[in-house]
C-alpha positions as CSV (number, residue, x, y, z in Angstrom):
1,M,134.6,86.7,98.8
2,R,135.5,85.9,95.2
3,R,137.3,88.7,93.4
4,R,136.6,88.5,89.2
5,T,138.2,90.3,86.7
6,D,137.0,93.1,84.1
7,A,136.7,91.7,80.5
8,S,140.6,92.8,79.8
9,G,141.1,90.2,82.7
10,L,142.8,93.0,84.8
11,P,141.2,93.1,88.5
12,G,139.7,96.6,88.7
13,G,140.5,99.2,86.1
14,G,137.9,98.3,84.0
15,G,137.5,102.3,82.9
16,V,134.0,103.0,81.3
17,R,132.6,100.8,78.7
18,P,130.0,101.1,76.1
19,A,126.2,101.0,77.4
20,G,124.8,97.5,77.5
21,S,128.2,95.8,79.0
22,E,127.5,93.3,81.6
23,L,130.0,93.7,84.7
24,P,131.2,90.1,85.7
25,P,129.4,88.5,89.1
26,L,130.9,89.0,92.5
27,E,129.9,86.1,94.8
28,I,129.8,86.8,98.1
29,P,129.6,84.2,101.3
30,L,126.7,85.4,103.7
31,T,128.9,84.7,107.1
32,R,127.5,85.3,110.3
33,T,130.8,87.6,110.8
34,L,129.9,89.4,107.8
35,I,126.4,90.3,108.8
36,V,127.6,91.2,112.6
37,A,130.4,93.0,111.5
38,G,129.0,94.9,109.0
39,A,126.4,95.9,111.3
40,I,129.0,97.0,114.1
41,A,130.8,98.8,111.6
42,S,127.8,101.1,110.7
43,R,126.9,101.7,114.3
44,D,123.4,99.5,114.0
45,Y,122.8,97.9,117.1
46,Q,119.4,96.5,116.3
47,D,119.4,93.2,117.7
48,V,117.9,91.3,114.4
49,H,121.4,92.0,112.7
50,H,123.4,90.4,115.9
51,D,121.3,88.2,118.0
52,P,119.7,85.5,116.5
53,G,117.4,84.7,119.3
54,S,116.1,88.3,119.5
55,A,115.6,87.7,115.4
56,R,113.4,84.8,115.8
57,D,111.4,86.2,118.4
58,K,110.9,89.0,116.1
59,G,109.9,86.7,113.3
60,S,113.0,86.1,111.4
61,P,114.7,82.6,111.3
62,D,118.2,84.2,111.8
63,V,120.2,87.6,112.0
64,F,120.1,89.4,108.6
65,M,122.2,91.7,106.7
66,N,121.3,95.5,107.4
67,I,121.0,97.9,104.5
68,L,124.3,99.8,105.0
69,T,126.4,96.8,104.7
70,T,124.2,96.2,101.3
71,N,125.2,99.4,100.4
72,G,128.6,99.4,100.9
73,L,129.1,95.5,99.3
74,V,127.2,97.3,96.0
75,G,130.0,100.2,96.1
76,R,132.6,97.7,96.5
77,Y,130.9,95.9,93.9
78,I,131.5,99.2,91.5
79,T,134.9,100.0,92.6
80,D,136.4,96.5,92.3
81,H,135.1,96.8,88.6
82,F,136.0,100.5,87.8
83,G,139.5,101.0,90.1
84,P,140.4,102.6,92.6
85,T,140.2,106.3,91.1
86,A,136.4,105.6,90.4
87,V,134.0,107.9,92.1
88,L,130.6,106.7,93.4
89,R,128.6,110.0,92.6
90,K,125.3,108.2,93.3
91,V,123.8,105.0,95.0
92,A,120.2,104.1,95.4
93,I,119.2,100.8,96.2
94,R,115.9,98.9,97.4
95,L,115.7,96.2,99.6
96,G,114.4,92.8,98.8
97,V,114.3,89.3,100.3
98,P,116.8,89.3,103.7
99,N,120.3,88.4,103.3
100,Y,120.9,85.5,106.2
101,P,124.1,83.6,107.2
102,G,124.9,80.5,105.4
103,D,123.9,81.6,101.6
104,T,125.6,83.6,99.2
105,M,124.9,86.9,97.6
106,V,126.1,87.1,93.7
107,L,126.1,90.6,92.8
108,T,125.8,91.3,88.6
109,G,125.7,94.7,86.9
110,R,124.8,96.3,83.5
111,I,126.0,99.7,82.2
112,E,122.8,101.4,81.4
113,E,124.1,104.8,80.3
114,V,127.6,106.2,79.3
115,D,127.9,110.1,79.3
116,G,131.7,111.0,79.2
117,D,133.4,109.7,82.1
118,T,130.4,108.7,83.7
119,A,128.2,105.6,83.5
120,T,125.2,104.7,85.5
121,V,125.1,101.0,86.3
122,R,121.9,98.7,87.2
123,V,123.2,96.7,90.1
124,V,121.2,93.5,91.3
125,G,122.2,91.2,94.1
126,A,120.6,87.7,94.3
127,N,120.7,84.7,96.8
128,G,119.0,81.7,97.3
129,L,115.7,83.3,98.3
130,G,115.5,85.8,95.6
131,T,116.4,89.4,95.0
132,H,118.5,90.7,97.8
133,V,119.1,94.2,96.2
134,T,118.5,96.3,93.3
135,G,119.5,99.6,92.4
136,T,121.7,102.1,90.4
137,V,125.1,103.3,90.8
138,T,126.4,106.4,89.1
139,V,130.3,106.2,88.9
140,T,133.0,108.6,87.3
141,V,136.2,107.1,86.3
142,P,138.5,110.3,85.6
143,E,139.8,110.3,82.3
144,E,143.6,110.8,83.7
145,A,143.3,107.4,85.8
146,R,142.5,105.2,83.0
147,P,144.8,102.6,81.4
C-alpha cells in the first residue's frame, strides 16, 4: 500500500483543513491475502470471501472483499491523513462494485464541512470496475494534538 503525505509533506498529522480541501489519494493493491485476511480478522467466514470455488458457484468470478475490511480501510485512510490522535466519530459507507484480487482500490476524500476541531469527509474508493465504496466520515482532531 502506498502511503501518501498531506499537503504539508508530512505523513499523517494533517489537522483539520478548510471545507473543500482534497485529501491525497491512497492506492491499495487488492491482494488475495488482504481480502482473505480481512475476512478472517473480522470473523466473516462466508465462503465467498476465502474460497474461489464457492465464490464461482455463487456467481462471482473470484473471492471478494467484505464490508468490514472496506470499512477498516476507509478508517485507516482518514487516520493516515489526520494523524494518530484523530477520533472517528461516525463512518457511514455504501458498497458498489466488488473488490476482487489483482485490482487496485484508490481512496480519495474531500472535506465537506468543518466545525471547530471536527470535520466531515466525503470518501470514494474506486477500482477497475467502478466505484467500490462511497460514504462520509466524521472525524475529530483534538486541538492539543495538532502541530
